[in-house]
N, C-alpha and C positions, 0 to 999 in steps of 0.2 A: 182510828185503834186498827191493830196488825193481830192477823190470827196464822200462826204460824202447821208446819204442814212439812211433811218430806219430800223433797224435789227441790230442783236446782231455778224453777220459775217463778214468777212472780205475776199476780192480777193485783194491778193496781188504779184505783177507784179516785178521784179527787171531786168535788160537785161544791153545786153553793146554790144561792135562793137569788136568782136572778133580780127577783119582783122586788127585792131591799135595795135593790143598787139604783134602782130607776126604770131599769128596762122595763119594755111593753114586749112584749111577744110581735113576730110581726115577718113577714114573709121574707123578708132583706136577712133575718136570723137566720132562715134556714141558706140561705146562700153563704153565709158567713160560715154556716155550718159545715159545707160543701167542702167550702176552698178550707177551713182547716183541717177537715178530715181526712181529701185529698191529694192537699198540698203540703199542709207545717208538717200535721202529726203521721203523716204517709213516711214522708221523707225524714225525718226523725226518731222517731220511733218505731217504726217497721221498718227503711232500709238501713240506716243506720245504726241503731240498736241494736235491731236483732228479734224485735219481740215476732210473736205470730201474731197478731194482730192490732188495732188500736182503733177508740171508733169516740163520738162525741156527741152528744145529742139533747136536747133542750126539751122539757117537758111541758106543756101549756096550763096543765093539771094540777103539780104541785108547785110548778114554775122554777124547775131547778135547771141547773147547766149540771154536765157530768161528761169529765173525761176519763177513759178508761183503754188500759191497755193488759192483754192477755196474754199468754204463755210469754211473761216479758222476762229475760236474762238481767235484767238490771232495775232498778227499784230509784236509790237518790236520784239517778239521770235521770228518769221518765219523769220524776215528779219535778224535777229543773224544770224541764223541757215544759208540760203544763204551767208552770207559772211565769214560766216567758213566753208563751201563747201571744200574752196582751203585744210586745213589740214586734212579733211578727204583724199584728192586725195595724199596729199602729204605723208602720214602715209600708203596709200592702200596697202595690199599685199591680196592673193586670191591662192588657192593651184589651181591645174591645174584643177581637176572636175569643181570649182567655177567660174573661168575661162571660162570655154568650156559652160559652161551655159550660163553666160553673154555673149558671142558672139553668139551661135547658138541664144539666144534670140533676137538679135539687125538682124535675119535673117527676123524675121517675119515682120518688117516693110518694109525691102527689096524685099523681095520675096511674098508677100501674092498673092494667088490665087485672080485676078479681073474682075469684068464683062467688059464686052466691052465696056461700058462708060466708066467707071473707067482708064481699059486701054487705050482708046483712049484720055483719059483727061492727061497720067502721058505722052502718048510718044507725043500729041501735047504739055508741060512742057519743055520736057528735049527737045524740040524739039526747042523751045524758049529759052531756056537757052542754046543752043549750047552743049550741055552733049554728049558725041557719047557713043559706046555702052562700047567701051576699057574702058574710064571712070570708067563708071559703073562697068565693072570686076573687074579696078585696085579697088575701093572701098572696094568691095568684098574680094579682095585678102590680104587685109591690115586689114580685120575688123578680119577675119582667125588669123592671123599671130599677135594680138596683145597681149602686156606682161604688170603685173602688173610693170613693169618699164616704160613703155609706157605710163599708165596710172599716173605713179607718174609726168611725166613729163610735165604734162598740168596743177600741182597744181600751179607756177607762177603765170603762163598765166591766168589760170581760174579767180584768185586772182584782177590781174589787169584789167580784163574786170568786174568782181562785183568791183571794186574798181573808174567806170567808174561812179557810181551813178544814174543809170539812173532807178527812181522808182516811179510805179504809182500802187494806190490803191483805191480800192473802197468799203464805209465799215461803220461802224455804226459812228456815230457823238463823242462817246466819247472815242473810243479809238485812231480814227485821232484826239482829239483835246491833248490826252494826250501826245502822238507820235509829236505832233505840230511841230517843233524842225529838224524834218526830211524831212517837205515840203516846198519849196518854192510858192507852191502854195494851198489854198486849197479852193476847191466850190460845194454847194452843187448840187447834181445829181437830186433832186426830189424837 
């Protein structure tokens, strides 16, 4: 679906349920996520596409994988980049040094220092999700052992997630009208 609003930039989100494709969330997915965020999407959507930002994330609670661009001057081009990320994964290769940088980058999200309030929130959420310390340690171990081969193995599964075509855009009326065939529903936001 799309929501039109005054402006020249778009907020583009595409997602899918990774559990339906046979993917099980694990630490290697965090490394894949970091590689896509800091290499492929940063270059294609941010640097060359001109978007203010982009991100990707998977959620172990609802088993979704989401790609987002924001303050993005493009629409169709960004969706095309999202749809072809699986090809980047299929052809992914990295030196041991680069792979180590990607792996280390994932730990800032997992092991960042937390205030007492943030630590309490995280502990409460882990408790509600039934996540144990042993499961968290397993995720750490999977991140550390991730290889380029592991990343390439995600390519067909990532494609299957994107092929679910769950798309939502908030953006300028002209860009959305130009991409009208992509949407089942278009509404004015304002």
